[in-house]
C-alpha positions as a Python dict, from the first residue, in 0.01 Angstrom:
ca = {
    (1, 'M'): (0, 0, 0),
    (2, 'A'): (-145, 309, 148),
    (3, 'T'): (58, 568, 330),
    (4, 'D'): (-82, 807, 577),
    (5, 'S'): (61, 1147, 491),
    (6, 'K'): (-44, 1481, 624),
    (7, 'V'): (-20, 1793, 416),
    (8, 'A'): (89, 2109, 593),
    (9, 'D'): (-189, 2355, 645),
    (10, 'D'): (-94, 2671, 454),
    (11, 'S'): (-343, 2875, 653),
    (12, 'S'): (-157, 2829, 982),
    (13, 'T'): (48, 3118, 1112),
    (14, 'P'): (422, 3056, 1136),
    (15, 'P'): (587, 3097, 1477),
    (16, 'S'): (667, 3451, 1582),
    (17, 'Y'): (1028, 3561, 1559),
    (18, 'D'): (971, 3907, 1706),
    (19, 'T'): (1171, 3821, 2018),
    (20, 'I'): (1472, 3724, 1812),
    (21, 'L'): (1454, 4032, 1591),
    (22, 'A'): (1398, 4270, 1883),
    (23, 'S'): (1759, 4249, 1999),
    (24, 'P'): (1988, 4183, 1704),
    (25, 'I'): (2347, 4081, 1764),
    (26, 'Q'): (2567, 4375, 1684),
    (27, 'C'): (2893, 4275, 1525),
    (28, 'D'): (3093, 4509, 1314),
    (29, 'Q'): (3426, 4417, 1162),
    (30, 'S'): (3621, 4625, 1412),
    (31, 'S'): (3488, 4411, 1699),
    (32, 'I'): (3704, 4122, 1587),
    (33, 'F'): (4008, 4345, 1599),
    (34, 'S'): (3908, 4508, 1926),
    (35, 'F'): (3897, 4164, 2091),
    (36, 'G'): (4257, 4106, 1987),
    (37, 'L'): (4352, 4454, 2104),
    (38, 'M'): (4180, 4398, 2441),
    (39, 'K'): (4368, 4070, 2483),
    (40, 'K'): (4700, 4247, 2413),
    (41, 'K'): (4616, 4526, 2659),
    (42, 'R'): (4519, 4269, 2922),
    (43, 'T'): (4849, 4086, 2874),
    (44, 'A'): (5047, 4410, 2898),
    (45, 'V'): (4859, 4517, 3212),
    (46, 'L'): (4914, 4177, 3376),
    (47, 'S'): (5285, 4200, 3295),
    (48, 'R'): (5308, 4542, 3460),
    (49, 'I'): (5116, 4419, 3765),
    (50, 'R'): (5359, 4127, 3795),
    (51, 'D'): (5647, 4373, 3790),
    (52, 'I'): (5481, 4580, 4063),
    (53, 'V'): (5437, 4285, 4299),
    (54, 'L'): (5729, 4057, 4207),
    (55, 'A'): (6021, 4254, 4061),
    (56, 'P'): (6292, 4302, 4328),
    (57, 'D'): (6410, 4632, 4181),
    (58, 'F'): (6067, 4792, 4131),
    (59, 'I'): (6063, 5155, 4246),
    (60, 'L'): (5797, 5195, 4514),
    (61, 'S'): (5723, 5558, 4427),
    (62, 'S'): (5608, 5445, 4083),
    (63, 'V'): (5343, 5205, 4217),
    (64, 'V'): (5050, 5448, 4211),
    (65, 'P'): (5122, 5592, 3863),
    (66, 'N'): (5175, 5242, 3722),
    (67, 'V'): (4855, 5103, 3874),
    (68, 'N'): (4662, 5408, 3752),
    (69, 'A'): (4802, 5354, 3401),
    (70, 'C'): (4695, 4989, 3416),
    (71, 'A'): (4346, 5088, 3530),
    (72, 'A'): (4318, 5340, 3249),
    (73, 'A'): (4413, 5081, 2988),
    (74, 'L'): (4120, 4848, 3064),
    (75, 'P'): (3752, 4888, 3141),
    (76, 'A'): (3696, 4909, 3519),
    (77, 'T'): (3525, 4570, 3543),
    (78, 'E'): (3800, 4399, 3344),
    (79, 'F'): (4073, 4553, 3558),
    (80, 'S'): (3892, 4453, 3878),
    (81, 'K'): (3847, 4099, 3746),
    (82, 'L'): (4216, 4079, 3652),
    (83, 'L'): (4324, 4180, 4003),
    (84, 'K'): (4099, 3912, 4158),
    (85, 'Q'): (4219, 3624, 3939),
    (86, 'L'): (4476, 3370, 4051),
    (87, 'N'): (4694, 3457, 3753),
    (88, 'I'): (5040, 3525, 3900),
    (89, 'E'): (5203, 3194, 3988),
    (90, 'G'): (4866, 3064, 4109),
    (91, 'H'): (4784, 3364, 4330),
    (92, 'T'): (4630, 3710, 4304),
    (93, 'A'): (4824, 4033, 4276),
    (94, 'L'): (4695, 4113, 4626),
    (95, 'Y'): (4858, 3797, 4763),
    (96, 'W'): (5195, 3892, 4616),
    (97, 'A'): (5166, 4250, 4740),
    (98, 'I'): (5123, 4113, 5094),
    (99, 'V'): (5389, 3841, 5071),
    (100, 'N'): (5647, 4076, 4916),
    (101, 'N'): (5565, 4355, 5163),
    (102, 'R'): (5430, 4606, 4911),
    (103, 'P'): (5154, 4773, 5113),
    (104, 'Q'): (5133, 5070, 4878),
    (105, 'A'): (5055, 4832, 4590),
    (106, 'L'): (4800, 4644, 4801),
    (107, 'W'): (4606, 4956, 4900),
    (108, 'T'): (4622, 5095, 4547),
    (109, 'F'): (4489, 4768, 4400),
    (110, 'I'): (4207, 4753, 4655),
    (111, 'K'): (4074, 5090, 4534),
    (112, 'F'): (4001, 4930, 4195),
    (113, 'I'): (3840, 4607, 4315),
    (114, 'S'): (3466, 4572, 4325),
    (115, 'G'): (3343, 4281, 4534),
    (116, 'T'): (3539, 3975, 4635),
    (117, 'S'): (3508, 3603, 4598),
    (118, 'P'): (3586, 3311, 4827),
    (119, 'S'): (3902, 3236, 4627),
    (120, 'V'): (4030, 3594, 4675),
    (121, 'S'): (3951, 3588, 5047),
    (122, 'S'): (4126, 3254, 5085),
    (123, 'D'): (4429, 3380, 4893),
    (124, 'L'): (4452, 3686, 5120),
    (125, 'R'): (4425, 3470, 5435),
    (126, 'I'): (4708, 3246, 5310),
    (127, 'A'): (4927, 3551, 5238),
    (128, 'C'): (4861, 3690, 5586),
    (129, 'M'): (4941, 3354, 5748),
    (130, 'I'): (5266, 3326, 5552),
    (131, 'T'): (5377, 3673, 5663),
    (132, 'N'): (5221, 3651, 6012),
    (133, 'D'): (5042, 3977, 5937),
    (134, 'Y'): (4676, 3973, 6033),
    (135, 'N'): (4626, 4348, 6001),
    (136, 'V'): (4522, 4347, 5635),
}
């Protein structure tokens, strides 16, 4: 019984891995901890934003300092993304600022938002329809 086997040619050049080695993945041990820290900061910022737009006893004069503190706690893109997410009872912080008549919060949030999405636009339209305010 004969088998047809091929022996690997030792003279052939192995595939090039230069593209993989050109951009190594950087991972130091602190990155694992920084991810957990970022998650905690994000949770704390979201909690403060909820207070700004939902708490009945929130002091309006503290809106700007609180939003600025939130913005300082996160990278700009992360803070912008957080404001555009439907993460407060299924709506954005902007929605709740409109519905709960917190224009100072709305205008302060808008300063930190880069770009919008269809879901944000839709959420804002719903808030305006609920309040009968089409001036936003």
